N, C-alpha and C positions, 0 to 999 in steps of 0.2 A: 099824049104818049110819045116817047122818044122813038125816032126812026132808027134804022140800022146804022146809018152814018154817025148819028149823035151818040148812039150806044158805044160804037167803036171808039169815038173820040173821048168819051167819058172813061172808058176802060183804060185807054192809053194814059190819060191824065192821072187816073188813080194809080196806075203802075209806076209812073214817073214820080209821083208824090211819095209813094211807099219806098221807092229806091232811094230818094233823097233823104227821107226820114231815117232809113236804116244807115245811110252813110253818115248822117249827123251823129247817130248813136255810136257808130264805130269810131268816129273822131274823138268822142268823149272818152272812150275806152283807151285809145292810143295815147291821149293826153294823160290819163291816169297812170298808165304804164310808165310813160316817160317820167312823171313826177315821182313815182315809187322808186324807180331805178336811180334817179338822180339823188333823191334823199338818202337812199341806202348807201350810195357811194360816199356821201358827205358826212354820214353819221358815225361819229367815233365815241359816242357817249356810253357810259357804263351804268348799270342799274341794279338795285336790290329789289326783289319782289317776292311775294308769297304765292305758292303754287299748290293746287290740289289736282293730282293726276290719277285718273281712274282707268285701269285696264282690266281685262278679264282676270279675275283671281287676285288682283292686287290694287290697293288704293294707297297712295303716298301723299302726305302733306309735308311740305318742306319750304324752307327759305333758300333763295338763290342769290348769290352776289357775283356780278360779272367783274372779275378782277382783270388786271392788265394781261395776265398770261393764261386765263381760262376761267370757267365758271366754277365757283366753289358752292357746294350744296350742304345745307344743314337740315337733315331729315328730322322732323319732330314727331311724326306718327306714321306707322305702317300697319295697314289693315286694322285700324282701330286701337292699336297698341302704341303707347308713347315710347319714343326713343330718347334716352337720357342724353344730357349735354356731354357727358364723358364719352359715350359712344359716338356722338356727332363729332366731337373734337378729334378723336382718334381717326375717324374716317376722313375728315378734312385735312389733317396733317399728313395722312398717308397719301392723299391725292397731291398735296402740295410738294411732296418729296419724290413723286413718281413722274419722271419725264415721259415714260412710256404711256401712262394713263392720260397725261396732258396731250400727248401726240394723238392718241386715239380720239379724244374728245374734239381736238382741233380738226382732225380728218373728217369726223362725223359732221361737224358744223359746216365745214367747207362743202361737203356733199349735199347737205340740206340747202345751203345757200345757192349752190349751182342749180339744184332742182327747182327751187323757188323762182330763180331768175328765168329758167327755161319755161316754166309754166306761165309766168307773167308775160313773157314775149309771145306765148301762144295765144293769149286771150283775144287779141284782135283778129287773128287768123283762123282759129279753130271753130269760131261760133258765128252765128247770125244774131245781130244785136238789135234791140228795139228799146226806145225810151218810153218808160211807163209812167213818168211823172216825177215831180219834185215835191218835197215836204221837209220842213224843219232844216232847210239849208243843205239837203242831200238829194241827189237825183238817183232814181232807181232804174237800172238797165237790165232788161231780161235777155238771157242768152239761151240759144238752143244749138245743137250740133250742126255744123256746116257740112253737108254731104260732099262738098268739093275738097275738103281738107283731108290730107293724108298724114296721119300721125307718124312722126319719125322714130318713136320708141314705144316699148310696151307701156310705160307709165303714161305717155302721151295718149295712147289708145284709150286708157281708162278715163283720163281727164276729158278727152274730146267726146266721150259718150255721155257727158253730163248736160243737164238743163237746169237753169235756175235764175237767180237774181244777184246783181252786184249793186251795192249802194256806193256812191262817190260823193265826197264832200265838195260842194260847189265852189267854196272859197279857195281851197288849197289843192283840189283835184286829187285828193288822197282816197284810197279805198277804205271805206268804213266797214263793210261786211261783204262776204262772198259765200253764197249758199247754193248748193247744187245737189241733184240726185241723179243716179245712174238710170237712164231711160231705156237701156237695152242691156242684155247680157253681153259680157266681153269674154271671148274665149281665146286661149292661146294654144297654138298647135292643134286647132280643131277641138279643143277641150282636153287634150291629153296632157298638156303642160299646166293647165289651170283654167278656171272659169270664175268670173265675178258676176254676181246675180243682179239683175235690174232691181231698182228700189233702194240700193245703198245710197247713203247721203253723207255730205260734209257741210260744215258750217264754221266759218272763221269770222270772229268779231274783233274789231279794233277800236281803240279810242285814243284821244290825244292826252298825253300826260307830260306836264312840264316842257311843252314845246316839241315833244317827240311822239310819234304814233306807235303804239304798242299793240301787239296781239294779246287780247285779254281772254279770249275763249276760243278753243278749238274742239269741235265735236266731229268725230269720224266714225261712221257705222256702215261698213261695207261687208257684205256677206259673200263667202266663196273661198276659194283656195287658189294659190298660184305657186307652183313649185319653183319657178325661176326667181321669185323675189318674195320672200315671206312677209316683208314689211308692208306690202301693198294692200293686203287684206287685213283690216284693222277694226278694232272696237276700242275707242278711246274718247274720254272726255277730260279736257285739260282747261283749268281756269286759273288765270293769273291776276293778282290784285296787289294793292298796297305798294305801288311803285315809288321808289326813292332814288334820286340820282346820286351816283358815287363819283369820286374823283377819277379822272381818266387814267391815272397812273397808279391806282390803288394796288397794293401788294396782296399776296395771299395772307400774310400775317395780319394786316389791317382788316382785310375782308373777314377773316375768321373772328377777330375781335368784335366786329360789327354784328356778325351773325349770332355769336354766343351771348351778346348783350340783349338780344330780343327775348321776350318772355314766352311767346308761343312757338 
């Protein structure tokens, strides 16, 4: 039987080992964040892909071409009803001729990029991490909210209330998937300005295509309401596939031709 001194020494050893283990997991997260930010800054590729986007009351199937001055979209089906090539052509030409529509898209993209960067930078700081093992060239890291972290924004409050798992590619240190669920209710203004309910979830899946890492699936199912930002309470399933790299300087006219040449 262990005496009191040995028990204390064992407890200290276990605590030190756990702390070192958590620190190693955090270093893996930091490494993955650095790899993602560096790759994003260096990536100037353009892609064509097929997308199925499901939101409450609307399902859209479409092709998207990332042209030099914006993303051109050819919708092929909406709520089960086919969209003709003539309708798609008119919509694409209208966008190509509208500098205001392009500016709105560009502003929205910049906003999304900024939020994604902020969330990436939060990953090592907002959570307590643990390494749960490696398989098929990927390491799985579990995360749970760090009670010492103070979210700097409303969006960060929601993100920091998540618990889940992140898979990281061992060879390239890139994020393969990120899954989480809201482990507690998140209230704004004591609930007067909005409340998101525990149990909501998100799932982002990525894969390597032609040397680039692409988001192939996004599933967001968060229940609640928030008056300050309607977009944070969402129900959406988005799946992208059939990626094909395009020339970096492709024009709207050439992108339109590529999109219209597709059968589906």
